[in-house]
C-alpha positions in Angstrom: -23.3 -30.6 -65.6 -25.7 -27.7 -66.2 -28.2 -29.8 -67.9 -27.9 -32.7 -65.4 -28.7 -29.9 -62.8 -31.6 -28.7 -64.7 -33.3 -32.0 -65.2 -32.7 -33.6 -61.8 -32.6 -30.6 -59.5 -33.9 -27.3 -60.9 -36.9 -28.4 -62.7 -38.2 -30.6 -60.0 -37.7 -27.6 -57.4 -39.4 -25.3 -59.7 -42.3 -27.9 -60.3 -42.6 -28.2 -56.4 -42.5 -24.6 -55.7 -45.0 -23.6 -58.3 -47.2 -26.7 -57.8 -46.8 -28.0 -61.4 -45.2 -31.1 -63.0 -42.2 -31.4 -65.2 -44.7 -32.0 -68.1 -46.1 -28.5 -67.5 -42.7 -27.1 -67.8 -42.2 -29.0 -71.0 -45.6 -27.8 -72.3 -44.3 -24.1 -71.5 -41.1 -24.9 -73.7 -43.4 -26.4 -76.4 -45.2 -22.9 -76.6 -41.9 -20.9 -77.0 -40.0 -23.6 -79.3 -41.9 -25.7 -81.9 -39.2 -28.3 -82.0 -39.9 -29.3 -78.3 -42.1 -32.4 -77.9 -41.0 -34.0 -74.7 -38.1 -33.6 -72.1 -35.3 -34.9 -74.1 -36.2 -32.7 -77.1 -36.4 -29.9 -74.6 -32.9 -30.5 -73.5 -31.6 -30.8 -77.0 -33.3 -27.8 -78.4 -33.6 -25.4 -75.5 -31.1 -26.2 -72.7 -28.2 -27.1 -74.9 -28.1 -24.3 -77.1 -28.8 -21.8 -74.2 -25.9 -23.3 -72.1 -23.5 -23.3 -75.1 -24.1 -19.6 -75.7 -24.0 -18.7 -71.8 -20.7 -20.5 -71.4 -19.2 -19.2 -74.6 -20.1 -15.6 -73.5 -18.6 -16.3 -70.1 -15.4 -17.7 -71.6 -14.9 -14.8 -73.7 -15.5 -12.3 -71.1 -13.1 -14.2 -68.8 -10.3 -14.2 -71.5 -10.8 -10.5 -72.1 -10.6 -9.6 -68.4 -7.8 -11.9 -67.5 -5.6 -10.3 -70.1 -6.1 -6.9 -68.3 -6.0 -8.3 -64.7 -3.2 -11.0 -65.1 -0.7 -8.5 -63.9 -2.5 -8.7 -60.3 -2.2 -12.4 -60.2 1.4 -12.6 -61.3 2.3 -9.7 -58.9 1.5 -11.9 -55.5 
């Protein structure tokens, strides 16, 4: 869902706000990542790894904090 939101909502909003095109956003990604050549490769080599990492970290933090806070949820 995050990738779909980025491609269809977030990137067009950024492009409109900053007066640029989606292609300009892709060109910025090309500078940062040499594997990026177009929108699809930007999704595969930039957005996908970032989202996998982000949601892995969030899941681990949630599991660790849930163990310590679960008594509050079970108490009510």
